[in-house]
BALOBA-1460 file (C-alpha; in Angstrom, 3 decimals):
// residues 362
<rec num="1" residu="m" x="64.213" y="51.266" z="153.934"/>
<rec num="2" residu="i" x="65.629" y="52.349" z="150.909"/>
<rec num="3" residu="a" x="63.641" y="54.766" z="148.924"/>
<rec num="4" residu="r" x="64.088" y="54.080" z="145.195"/>
<rec num="5" residu="g" x="62.791" y="56.226" z="142.349"/>
<rec num="6" residu="k" x="58.885" y="58.536" z="141.751"/>
<rec num="7" residu="i" x="56.475" y="55.931" z="140.947"/>
<rec num="8" residu="q" x="55.205" y="56.297" z="137.520"/>
<rec num="9" residu="i" x="52.583" y="54.049" z="136.472"/>
<rec num="10" residu="f" x="51.591" y="53.574" z="132.567"/>
<rec num="11" residu="a" x="49.044" y="51.033" z="131.511"/>
<rec num="12" residu="c" x="48.172" y="49.379" z="127.669"/>
<rec num="13" residu="r" x="44.302" y="50.285" z="126.572"/>
<rec num="14" residu="s" x="43.167" y="46.305" z="127.963"/>
<rec num="15" residu="a" x="44.568" y="47.060" z="131.050"/>
<rec num="16" residu="e" x="43.598" y="50.733" z="131.940"/>
<rec num="17" residu="a" x="40.621" y="50.014" z="134.058"/>
<rec num="18" residu="y" x="42.749" y="47.412" z="136.339"/>
<rec num="19" residu="a" x="45.780" y="49.868" z="137.073"/>
<rec num="20" residu="n" x="42.975" y="52.730" z="137.797"/>
<rec num="21" residu="r" x="42.171" y="50.386" z="140.243"/>
<rec num="22" residu="v" x="45.494" y="49.789" z="141.559"/>
<rec num="23" residu="i" x="46.358" y="53.478" z="141.340"/>
<rec num="24" residu="k" x="43.336" y="54.298" z="143.938"/>
<rec num="25" residu="k" x="44.594" y="51.426" z="146.245"/>
<rec num="26" residu="l" x="48.067" y="53.090" z="146.192"/>
<rec num="27" residu="r" x="47.490" y="56.145" z="147.193"/>
<rec num="28" residu="k" x="45.655" y="54.965" z="150.624"/>
<rec num="29" residu="i" x="48.242" y="52.755" z="151.565"/>
<rec num="30" residu="n" x="51.195" y="55.965" z="151.094"/>
<rec num="31" residu="k" x="50.268" y="59.214" z="152.882"/>
<rec num="32" residu="d" x="53.250" y="60.911" z="150.897"/>
<rec num="33" residu="t" x="51.359" y="62.928" z="148.584"/>
<rec num="34" residu="k" x="54.240" y="64.312" z="147.219"/>
<rec num="35" residu="k" x="55.780" y="61.029" z="146.082"/>
<rec num="36" residu="y" x="51.940" y="59.899" z="144.858"/>
<rec num="37" residu="t" x="50.933" y="62.874" z="142.939"/>
<rec num="38" residu="d" x="50.434" y="62.347" z="138.869"/>
<rec num="39" residu="l" x="51.094" y="58.534" z="139.394"/>
<rec num="40" residu="k" x="48.973" y="58.177" z="136.478"/>
<rec num="41" residu="g" x="51.177" y="58.144" z="132.880"/>
<rec num="42" residu="e" x="49.272" y="58.610" z="129.177"/>
<rec num="43" residu="l" x="50.132" y="55.971" z="126.667"/>
<rec num="44" residu="q" x="49.540" y="57.054" z="122.963"/>
<rec num="45" residu="v" x="48.588" y="54.601" z="121.209"/>
<rec num="46" residu="r" x="49.310" y="55.463" z="117.074"/>
<rec num="47" residu="k" x="47.621" y="53.232" z="114.343"/>
<rec num="48" residu="f" x="49.093" y="53.871" z="110.850"/>
<rec num="49" residu="a" x="46.890" y="52.979" z="107.244"/>
<rec num="50" residu="d" x="49.079" y="49.791" z="107.015"/>
<rec num="51" residu="g" x="48.225" y="48.449" z="110.479"/>
<rec num="52" residu="e" x="51.728" y="49.317" z="111.559"/>
<rec num="53" residu="m" x="51.685" y="50.322" z="115.403"/>
<rec num="54" residu="e" x="53.173" y="52.920" z="117.033"/>
<rec num="55" residu="v" x="53.164" y="54.116" z="121.233"/>
<rec num="56" residu="d" x="54.577" y="57.391" z="122.622"/>
<rec num="57" residu="i" x="54.398" y="58.251" z="126.926"/>
<rec num="58" residu="g" x="54.406" y="62.502" z="125.289"/>
<rec num="59" residu="a" x="56.047" y="63.174" z="129.223"/>
<rec num="60" residu="s" x="59.437" y="62.433" z="130.283"/>
<rec num="61" residu="i" x="60.175" y="59.781" z="132.638"/>
<rec num="62" residu="r" x="64.003" y="60.180" z="133.330"/>
<rec num="63" residu="k" x="64.884" y="58.712" z="137.226"/>
<rec num="64" residu="k" x="61.520" y="57.315" z="137.400"/>
<rec num="65" residu="d" x="60.299" y="53.909" z="138.577"/>
<rec num="66" residu="v" x="57.799" y="52.507" z="135.939"/>
<rec num="67" residu="y" x="55.175" y="50.215" z="136.877"/>
<rec num="68" residu="l" x="53.772" y="49.381" z="132.804"/>
<rec num="69" residu="f" x="50.485" y="47.021" z="133.425"/>
<rec num="70" residu="q" x="49.340" y="44.975" z="130.671"/>
<rec num="71" residu="n" x="46.744" y="42.039" z="129.742"/>
<rec num="72" residu="c" x="47.417" y="40.394" z="126.754"/>
<rec num="73" residu="a" x="44.164" y="37.528" z="127.472"/>
<rec num="74" residu="q" x="42.006" y="36.740" z="124.885"/>
<rec num="75" residu="r" x="39.048" y="38.488" z="127.208"/>
<rec num="76" residu="n" x="39.318" y="42.077" z="127.634"/>
<rec num="77" residu="s" x="37.462" y="45.476" z="127.925"/>
<rec num="78" residu="k" x="39.136" y="47.033" z="124.978"/>
<rec num="79" residu="n" x="38.189" y="43.930" z="122.714"/>
<rec num="80" residu="l" x="41.626" y="43.723" z="121.545"/>
<rec num="81" residu="s" x="43.141" y="40.194" z="120.244"/>
<rec num="82" residu="v" x="46.214" y="38.858" z="121.799"/>
<rec num="83" residu="n" x="48.305" y="39.810" z="119.072"/>
<rec num="84" residu="e" x="47.398" y="43.016" z="119.212"/>
<rec num="85" residu="n" x="47.705" y="43.188" z="122.835"/>
<rec num="86" residu="k" x="51.655" y="41.860" z="122.626"/>
<rec num="87" residu="i" x="52.818" y="44.010" z="119.897"/>
<rec num="88" residu="e" x="51.436" y="47.204" z="122.055"/>
<rec num="89" residu="l" x="53.318" y="45.987" z="125.436"/>
<rec num="90" residu="y" x="56.356" y="45.467" z="123.111"/>
<rec num="91" residu="h" x="56.126" y="49.189" z="121.854"/>
<rec num="92" residu="s" x="55.131" y="50.501" z="125.156"/>
<rec num="93" residu="i" x="58.377" y="49.227" z="126.650"/>
<rec num="94" residu="d" x="60.292" y="50.185" z="123.846"/>
<rec num="95" residu="a" x="59.277" y="53.724" z="124.374"/>
<rec num="96" residu="l" x="59.500" y="53.736" z="127.886"/>
<rec num="97" residu="t" x="62.987" y="52.522" z="128.055"/>
<rec num="98" residu="r" x="63.956" y="55.084" z="125.311"/>
<rec num="99" residu="a" x="62.770" y="57.632" z="127.424"/>
<rec num="100" residu="q" x="65.339" y="56.707" z="129.998"/>
<rec num="101" residu="a" x="63.033" y="55.633" z="132.947"/>
<rec num="102" residu="n" x="65.219" y="54.370" z="135.993"/>
<rec num="103" residu="s" x="63.688" y="50.965" z="136.271"/>
<rec num="104" residu="l" x="60.901" y="49.561" z="134.184"/>
<rec num="105" residu="t" x="58.726" y="46.694" z="135.991"/>
<rec num="106" residu="v" x="56.189" y="45.199" z="133.536"/>
<rec num="107" residu="f" x="52.958" y="43.599" z="135.807"/>
<rec num="108" residu="e" x="50.891" y="41.732" z="133.911"/>
<rec num="109" residu="p" x="48.309" y="39.813" z="136.409"/>
<rec num="110" residu="y" x="48.036" y="36.858" z="133.898"/>
<rec num="111" residu="s" x="50.594" y="35.928" z="131.975"/>
<rec num="112" residu="s" x="48.764" y="34.620" z="128.804"/>
<rec num="113" residu="p" x="51.575" y="32.715" z="127.054"/>
<rec num="114" residu="s" x="52.236" y="30.740" z="130.349"/>
<rec num="115" residu="r" x="51.250" y="27.126" z="129.384"/>
<rec num="116" residu="s" x="53.684" y="27.334" z="126.202"/>
<rec num="117" residu="d" x="56.311" y="27.041" z="128.815"/>
<rec num="118" residu="r" x="57.267" y="22.943" z="127.482"/>
<rec num="119" residu="a" x="60.254" y="22.653" z="124.837"/>
<rec num="120" residu="t" x="60.156" y="19.887" z="122.247"/>
<rec num="121" residu="r" x="61.980" y="19.355" z="119.312"/>
<rec num="122" residu="r" x="59.923" y="21.369" z="116.822"/>
<rec num="123" residu="c" x="57.877" y="23.522" z="119.041"/>
<rec num="124" residu="s" x="57.766" y="26.850" z="120.069"/>
<rec num="125" residu="v" x="58.000" y="28.221" z="123.428"/>
<rec num="126" residu="g" x="55.335" y="31.247" z="123.744"/>
<rec num="127" residu="l" x="56.320" y="31.538" z="127.353"/>
<rec num="128" residu="w" x="60.135" y="32.012" z="126.387"/>
<rec num="129" residu="s" x="59.449" y="34.209" z="123.140"/>
<rec num="130" residu="h" x="57.301" y="36.853" z="125.537"/>
<rec num="131" residu="t" x="59.458" y="37.283" z="128.204"/>
<rec num="132" residu="k" x="62.810" y="37.352" z="125.846"/>
<rec num="133" residu="t" x="61.428" y="40.307" z="123.916"/>
<rec num="134" residu="m" x="60.395" y="42.331" z="126.636"/>
<rec num="135" residu="v" x="64.025" y="41.774" z="128.568"/>
<rec num="136" residu="s" x="65.438" y="42.346" z="124.940"/>
<rec num="137" residu="l" x="63.240" y="45.750" z="124.465"/>
<rec num="138" residu="g" x="64.305" y="47.021" z="128.479"/>
<rec num="139" residu="m" x="62.115" y="45.299" z="130.755"/>
<rec num="140" residu="d" x="64.008" y="44.642" z="134.007"/>
<rec num="141" residu="h" x="61.646" y="42.947" z="136.376"/>
<rec num="142" residu="y" x="58.737" y="41.072" z="135.736"/>
<rec num="143" residu="i" x="55.275" y="40.904" z="138.491"/>
<rec num="144" residu="t" x="52.873" y="38.159" z="137.803"/>
<rec num="145" residu="f" x="50.031" y="36.078" z="139.615"/>
<rec num="146" residu="q" x="50.388" y="32.279" z="139.610"/>
<rec num="147" residu="l" x="51.787" y="31.370" z="136.827"/>
<rec num="148" residu="h" x="51.271" y="28.141" z="135.148"/>
<rec num="149" residu="s" x="54.218" y="25.734" z="136.113"/>
<rec num="150" residu="e" x="56.763" y="26.422" z="139.046"/>
<rec num="151" residu="k" x="59.777" y="25.836" z="135.970"/>
<rec num="152" residu="s" x="58.056" y="28.336" z="134.282"/>
<rec num="153" residu="k" x="60.527" y="31.078" z="137.111"/>
<rec num="154" residu="t" x="63.565" y="28.845" z="135.599"/>
<rec num="155" residu="i" x="62.737" y="30.998" z="132.042"/>
<rec num="156" residu="f" x="63.839" y="34.573" z="133.574"/>
<rec num="157" residu="d" x="67.780" y="34.895" z="133.716"/>
<rec num="158" residu="p" x="68.330" y="36.753" z="137.008"/>
<rec num="159" residu="k" x="71.349" y="38.385" z="135.435"/>
<rec num="160" residu="f" x="68.872" y="40.568" z="133.158"/>
<rec num="161" residu="v" x="65.621" y="40.019" z="134.693"/>
<rec num="162" residu="n" x="63.967" y="39.882" z="138.110"/>
<rec num="163" residu="i" x="60.621" y="38.015" z="138.077"/>
<rec num="164" residu="d" x="58.444" y="38.012" z="141.417"/>
<rec num="165" residu="d" x="55.519" y="35.283" z="140.390"/>
<rec num="166" residu="m" x="53.545" y="36.260" z="143.068"/>
<rec num="167" residu="p" x="50.684" y="33.771" z="144.816"/>
<rec num="168" residu="a" x="47.334" y="34.756" z="144.595"/>
<rec num="169" residu="t" x="45.496" y="31.756" z="146.096"/>
<rec num="170" residu="s" x="45.881" y="33.742" z="150.254"/>
<rec num="171" residu="l" x="42.754" y="35.760" z="147.843"/>
<rec num="172" residu="l" x="41.008" y="32.378" z="147.485"/>
<rec num="173" residu="k" x="41.191" y="31.431" z="150.617"/>
<rec num="174" residu="k" x="40.544" y="34.426" z="152.630"/>
<rec num="175" residu="y" x="37.633" y="35.034" z="150.476"/>
<rec num="176" residu="i" x="36.167" y="31.276" z="151.669"/>
<rec num="177" residu="l" x="36.876" y="31.723" z="154.953"/>
<rec num="178" residu="k" x="35.136" y="34.790" z="155.416"/>
<rec num="179" residu="n" x="32.589" y="34.110" z="153.493"/>
<rec num="180" residu="f" x="31.400" y="30.685" z="153.101"/>
<rec num="181" residu="v" x="32.896" y="29.701" z="156.882"/>
<rec num="182" residu="k" x="32.594" y="33.171" z="158.967"/>
<rec num="183" residu="t" x="32.902" y="31.312" z="162.109"/>
<rec num="184" residu="k" x="35.184" y="29.416" z="164.568"/>
<rec num="185" residu="e" x="32.237" y="27.132" z="165.097"/>
<rec num="186" residu="y" x="31.404" y="26.560" z="161.350"/>
<rec num="187" residu="f" x="35.329" y="25.931" z="160.971"/>
<rec num="188" residu="n" x="35.515" y="23.372" z="163.500"/>
<rec num="189" residu="e" x="32.469" y="21.138" z="163.268"/>
<rec num="190" residu="e" x="31.211" y="21.443" z="159.587"/>
<rec num="191" residu="v" x="34.271" y="22.411" z="157.243"/>
<rec num="192" residu="h" x="36.651" y="20.011" z="159.327"/>
<rec num="193" residu="n" x="34.429" y="16.831" z="158.973"/>
<rec num="194" residu="n" x="32.634" y="17.442" z="155.844"/>
<rec num="195" residu="w" x="34.389" y="19.698" z="153.478"/>
<rec num="196" residu="a" x="36.725" y="18.569" z="150.887"/>
<rec num="197" residu="f" x="39.305" y="20.336" z="148.428"/>
<rec num="198" residu="c" x="40.266" y="18.709" z="144.640"/>
<rec num="199" residu="s" x="42.840" y="19.277" z="142.470"/>
<rec num="200" residu="v" x="41.489" y="19.135" z="138.333"/>
<rec num="201" residu="d" x="44.533" y="17.329" z="137.530"/>
<rec num="202" residu="a" x="47.642" y="15.002" z="139.435"/>
<rec num="203" residu="g" x="49.587" y="18.498" z="138.398"/>
<rec num="204" residu="g" x="46.705" y="20.595" z="140.941"/>
<rec num="205" residu="k" x="47.565" y="17.828" z="143.929"/>
<rec num="206" residu="k" x="49.626" y="20.565" z="145.241"/>
<rec num="207" residu="m" x="47.987" y="23.431" z="145.215"/>
<rec num="208" residu="a" x="44.555" y="21.308" z="146.175"/>
<rec num="209" residu="r" x="46.931" y="20.281" z="149.210"/>
<rec num="210" residu="k" x="47.616" y="23.338" z="150.252"/>
<rec num="211" residu="f" x="44.248" y="24.351" z="150.365"/>
<rec num="212" residu="a" x="43.399" y="21.303" z="152.569"/>
<rec num="213" residu="n" x="45.765" y="22.216" z="155.174"/>
<rec num="214" residu="v" x="44.226" y="25.758" z="155.817"/>
<rec num="215" residu="f" x="40.516" y="24.648" z="155.901"/>
<rec num="216" residu="n" x="41.679" y="21.064" z="157.749"/>
<rec num="217" residu="s" x="39.837" y="19.427" z="155.572"/>
<rec num="218" residu="n" x="40.211" y="16.061" z="153.260"/>
<rec num="219" residu="l" x="42.117" y="16.509" z="150.449"/>
<rec num="220" residu="v" x="40.856" y="14.396" z="146.651"/>
<rec num="221" residu="v" x="43.264" y="14.285" z="143.507"/>
<rec num="222" residu="a" x="41.520" y="13.612" z="140.107"/>
<rec num="223" residu="n" x="43.179" y="11.970" z="137.404"/>
<rec num="224" residu="k" x="42.881" y="13.386" z="134.245"/>
<rec num="225" residu="r" x="43.362" y="11.723" z="130.266"/>
<rec num="226" residu="r" x="43.786" y="13.766" z="127.529"/>
<rec num="227" residu="s" x="43.029" y="13.059" z="123.881"/>
<rec num="228" residu="i" x="46.384" y="13.296" z="122.309"/>
<rec num="229" residu="n" x="44.777" y="13.974" z="119.264"/>
<rec num="230" residu="k" x="42.745" y="16.719" z="119.943"/>
<rec num="231" residu="a" x="43.388" y="20.016" z="122.562"/>
<rec num="232" residu="n" x="41.402" y="21.195" z="125.488"/>
<rec num="233" residu="t" x="39.737" y="17.397" z="125.271"/>
<rec num="234" residu="v" x="39.411" y="15.241" z="128.139"/>
<rec num="235" residu="e" x="38.338" y="11.437" z="127.318"/>
<rec num="236" residu="n" x="38.284" y="10.427" z="131.110"/>
<rec num="237" residu="i" x="38.766" y="11.527" z="135.063"/>
<rec num="238" residu="d" x="39.543" y="9.304" z="137.430"/>
<rec num="239" residu="i" x="38.626" y="10.626" z="140.945"/>
<rec num="240" residu="l" x="41.873" y="9.096" z="143.417"/>
<rec num="241" residu="s" x="40.754" y="8.954" z="147.254"/>
<rec num="242" residu="d" x="40.254" y="6.705" z="150.072"/>
<rec num="243" residu="i" x="37.190" y="8.490" z="151.419"/>
<rec num="244" residu="d" x="33.679" y="8.125" z="151.116"/>
<rec num="245" residu="l" x="32.064" y="11.602" z="149.124"/>
<rec num="246" residu="k" x="28.694" y="11.033" z="149.904"/>
<rec num="247" residu="g" x="27.311" y="14.137" z="151.438"/>
<rec num="248" residu="k" x="30.489" y="16.361" z="151.209"/>
<rec num="249" residu="t" x="31.085" y="20.157" z="149.661"/>
<rec num="250" residu="i" x="33.704" y="19.502" z="147.256"/>
<rec num="251" residu="w" x="36.244" y="22.954" z="146.815"/>
<rec num="252" residu="i" x="37.593" y="22.223" z="143.135"/>
<rec num="253" residu="v" x="40.640" y="24.588" z="142.968"/>
<rec num="254" residu="d" x="42.739" y="25.310" z="139.990"/>
<rec num="255" residu="d" x="45.226" y="28.134" z="138.869"/>
<rec num="256" residu="m" x="42.962" y="28.733" z="136.020"/>
<rec num="257" residu="i" x="39.314" y="27.738" z="133.841"/>
<rec num="258" residu="d" x="40.341" y="27.647" z="130.218"/>
<rec num="259" residu="t" x="37.791" y="25.893" z="127.910"/>
<rec num="260" residu="g" x="36.261" y="24.246" z="131.079"/>
<rec num="261" residu="g" x="36.356" y="20.962" z="129.531"/>
<rec num="262" residu="s" x="38.153" y="19.440" z="132.655"/>
<rec num="263" residu="v" x="35.915" y="21.210" z="135.012"/>
<rec num="264" residu="l" x="33.215" y="19.783" z="133.609"/>
<rec num="265" residu="e" x="33.916" y="16.028" z="133.142"/>
<rec num="266" residu="l" x="34.686" y="16.362" z="136.986"/>
<rec num="267" residu="v" x="32.054" y="18.042" z="138.236"/>
<rec num="268" residu="l" x="29.685" y="15.090" z="136.291"/>
<rec num="269" residu="e" x="31.941" y="12.429" z="138.012"/>
<rec num="270" residu="l" x="32.087" y="14.030" z="141.710"/>
<rec num="271" residu="k" x="27.923" y="14.061" z="141.242"/>
<rec num="272" residu="k" x="28.202" y="10.170" z="140.704"/>
<rec num="273" residu="r" x="29.720" y="10.452" z="144.137"/>
<rec num="274" residu="k" x="26.166" y="11.530" z="145.404"/>
<rec num="275" residu="v" x="28.494" y="14.391" z="146.825"/>
<rec num="276" residu="k" x="26.677" y="17.435" z="148.995"/>
<rec num="277" residu="n" x="27.323" y="20.113" z="146.534"/>
<rec num="278" residu="v" x="30.377" y="21.292" z="144.353"/>
<rec num="279" residu="n" x="32.131" y="24.855" z="144.221"/>
<rec num="280" residu="i" x="35.160" y="25.839" z="142.281"/>
<rec num="281" residu="a" x="37.992" y="28.267" z="143.165"/>
<rec num="282" residu="i" x="40.502" y="29.359" z="140.476"/>
<rec num="283" residu="i" x="42.455" y="32.151" z="140.011"/>
<rec num="284" residu="h" x="43.098" y="33.240" z="136.025"/>
<rec num="285" residu="p" x="39.178" y="33.256" z="134.495"/>
<rec num="286" residu="v" x="40.054" y="32.505" z="130.767"/>
<rec num="287" residu="f" x="36.658" y="31.301" z="129.960"/>
<rec num="288" residu="s" x="37.767" y="30.909" z="126.488"/>
<rec num="289" residu="p" x="34.570" y="29.494" z="124.088"/>
<rec num="290" residu="p" x="32.949" y="27.177" z="124.968"/>
<rec num="291" residu="a" x="33.580" y="27.628" z="129.022"/>
<rec num="292" residu="i" x="30.999" y="30.117" z="129.749"/>
<rec num="293" residu="e" x="28.366" y="28.165" z="128.112"/>
<rec num="294" residu="r" x="29.174" y="24.763" z="130.451"/>
<rec num="295" residu="l" x="29.537" y="26.785" z="133.412"/>
<rec num="296" residu="k" x="26.257" y="27.687" z="132.799"/>
<rec num="297" residu="k" x="25.131" y="24.456" z="132.197"/>
<rec num="298" residu="l" x="26.164" y="23.381" z="135.466"/>
<rec num="299" residu="t" x="24.670" y="25.799" z="137.149"/>
<rec num="300" residu="n" x="20.855" y="25.823" z="135.755"/>
<rec num="301" residu="e" x="21.008" y="22.109" z="136.014"/>
<rec num="302" residu="g" x="21.319" y="22.807" z="140.035"/>
<rec num="303" residu="i" x="25.193" y="21.072" z="139.786"/>
<rec num="304" residu="l" x="27.413" y="23.907" z="140.549"/>
<rec num="305" residu="n" x="27.084" y="26.131" z="143.408"/>
<rec num="306" residu="n" x="29.498" y="28.570" z="143.562"/>
<rec num="307" residu="i" x="32.964" y="29.816" z="141.078"/>
<rec num="308" residu="v" x="34.899" y="32.450" z="142.726"/>
<rec num="309" residu="c" x="37.913" y="33.838" z="140.765"/>
<rec num="310" residu="i" x="40.721" y="36.717" z="141.014"/>
<rec num="311" residu="d" x="40.300" y="39.909" z="138.758"/>
<rec num="312" residu="t" x="43.513" y="39.098" z="136.707"/>
<rec num="313" residu="i" x="41.527" y="38.962" z="133.921"/>
<rec num="314" residu="f" x="38.512" y="41.118" z="132.964"/>
<rec num="315" residu="v" x="35.120" y="39.422" z="133.895"/>
<rec num="316" residu="s" x="32.110" y="41.581" z="131.493"/>
<rec num="317" residu="e" x="28.735" y="42.468" z="132.863"/>
<rec num="318" residu="r" x="27.686" y="40.435" z="130.665"/>
<rec num="319" residu="v" x="29.593" y="36.923" z="131.845"/>
<rec num="320" residu="k" x="28.731" y="38.107" z="135.418"/>
<rec num="321" residu="k" x="25.138" y="37.928" z="134.245"/>
<rec num="322" residu="e" x="25.159" y="34.188" z="132.676"/>
<rec num="323" residu="l" x="26.876" y="32.949" z="135.778"/>
<rec num="324" residu="s" x="24.714" y="34.455" z="138.609"/>
<rec num="325" residu="n" x="26.794" y="32.644" z="140.936"/>
<rec num="326" residu="l" x="30.178" y="34.023" z="139.933"/>
<rec num="327" residu="r" x="32.018" y="35.457" z="142.493"/>
<rec num="328" residu="v" x="35.590" y="38.000" z="141.438"/>
<rec num="329" residu="v" x="37.702" y="38.437" z="143.690"/>
<rec num="330" residu="s" x="39.848" y="41.684" z="143.252"/>
<rec num="331" residu="s" x="43.596" y="41.689" z="143.521"/>
<rec num="332" residu="a" x="44.104" y="45.557" z="143.015"/>
<rec num="333" residu="k" x="45.101" y="46.461" z="147.142"/>
<rec num="334" residu="l" x="47.833" y="42.713" z="146.812"/>
<rec num="335" residu="a" x="48.924" y="44.754" z="143.731"/>
<rec num="336" residu="a" x="49.405" y="48.400" z="145.386"/>
<rec num="337" residu="e" x="50.747" y="46.657" z="148.462"/>
<rec num="338" residu="l" x="53.395" y="44.945" z="146.646"/>
<rec num="339" residu="i" x="54.393" y="48.325" z="143.812"/>
<rec num="340" residu="y" x="54.612" y="50.202" z="147.260"/>
<rec num="341" residu="r" x="56.956" y="47.944" z="149.021"/>
<rec num="342" residu="i" x="59.019" y="47.484" z="146.652"/>
<rec num="343" residu="n" x="59.197" y="51.137" z="145.692"/>
<rec num="344" residu="s" x="60.005" y="51.419" z="149.024"/>
<rec num="345" residu="g" x="62.882" y="48.998" z="149.721"/>
<rec num="346" residu="l" x="60.737" y="46.588" z="152.011"/>
<rec num="347" residu="s" x="60.552" y="42.489" z="151.925"/>
<rec num="348" residu="i" x="57.572" y="41.020" z="150.259"/>
<rec num="349" residu="t" x="58.157" y="37.993" z="151.795"/>
<rec num="350" residu="k" x="55.300" y="38.097" z="153.815"/>
<rec num="351" residu="f" x="53.262" y="37.450" z="150.395"/>
<rec num="352" residu="f" x="54.538" y="34.308" z="150.225"/>
<rec num="353" residu="s" x="53.684" y="33.326" z="153.774"/>
<rec num="354" residu="g" x="49.931" y="30.593" z="154.220"/>
<rec num="355" residu="v" x="46.851" y="31.828" z="155.227"/>
<rec num="356" residu="d" x="46.046" y="30.824" z="159.419"/>
<rec num="357" residu="a" x="42.170" y="30.124" z="158.934"/>
<rec num="358" residu="i" x="41.601" y="30.218" z="162.899"/>
<rec num="359" residu="d" x="43.559" y="33.919" z="162.814"/>
<rec num="360" residu="f" x="41.963" y="35.481" z="160.171"/>
<rec num="361" residu="l" x="38.148" y="34.099" z="161.762"/>
<rec num="362" residu="d" x="39.226" y="35.774" z="164.678"/>
């Protein structure tokens, strides 16, 4: 085991609460009180009268392994804009680099520009611009949960920065097994025969198949056609399945819900097939307007049963109240384990392995 420097964790304003949860879990994992005291570092954000920003650390971080948490999503606990969160992140990286940290890891549970990853002739690439800026300022390691596309990782040049794109689907699978399956008998009889996992589109087929394999259930693929004139608009959804969906319990799985347009059309289409009930399991609860209104409408009409998501993006008490069927799964322990193992020079391969349903239920 190769020990690295002492850990110091910082958080931009929008990620304060998440970082505090991770620190709490991290202290429980390791009993080395000397190494795990004073984990939290403080960032001071100053705003000038003309709107410019400056970030100050206020304490020495020389030779320390620094982890900087940020949430640049539109929904955050401080109600800051995406752009202000990004600027604060860039200033924070610059300040930490100038303070001569031993290493600097940026931990964004949700990479907000990850959908902007396609290079066309006259189009900017948001993810490339975001990561290029962070690397140029001094970031040498990037951790996130479930990038929108596998190809996005090719944006990161390993000569200058390492990336760990951590799969978070294991959290969803374990939560469903624990709270909806519960027993091996139910798994073998009900889940195997009457459950099906459905992708939102053809691109999500791989993810849905992995869920279906873990739960030994049927796979359903949806094929959506988007409008060529209007963003976030679905014109039509086709269900591609050779099984009768009548009376089935359907789990729609995807990496995120943005405006909820795709999910809305898919749930309505599934209901036409007389399924027993429809549930949703996603990683990132982006919930851009009018997603919450759409999900609430489906819930109130008895069409949508459960929504399970991970806390990679802040979910307010107001949203939880509006969506009474929303269940938020914590990723803090997983984040803490990642930091502990990386800092200790241990392998993180186990986080990429699948979930064995029977072993888990045992």
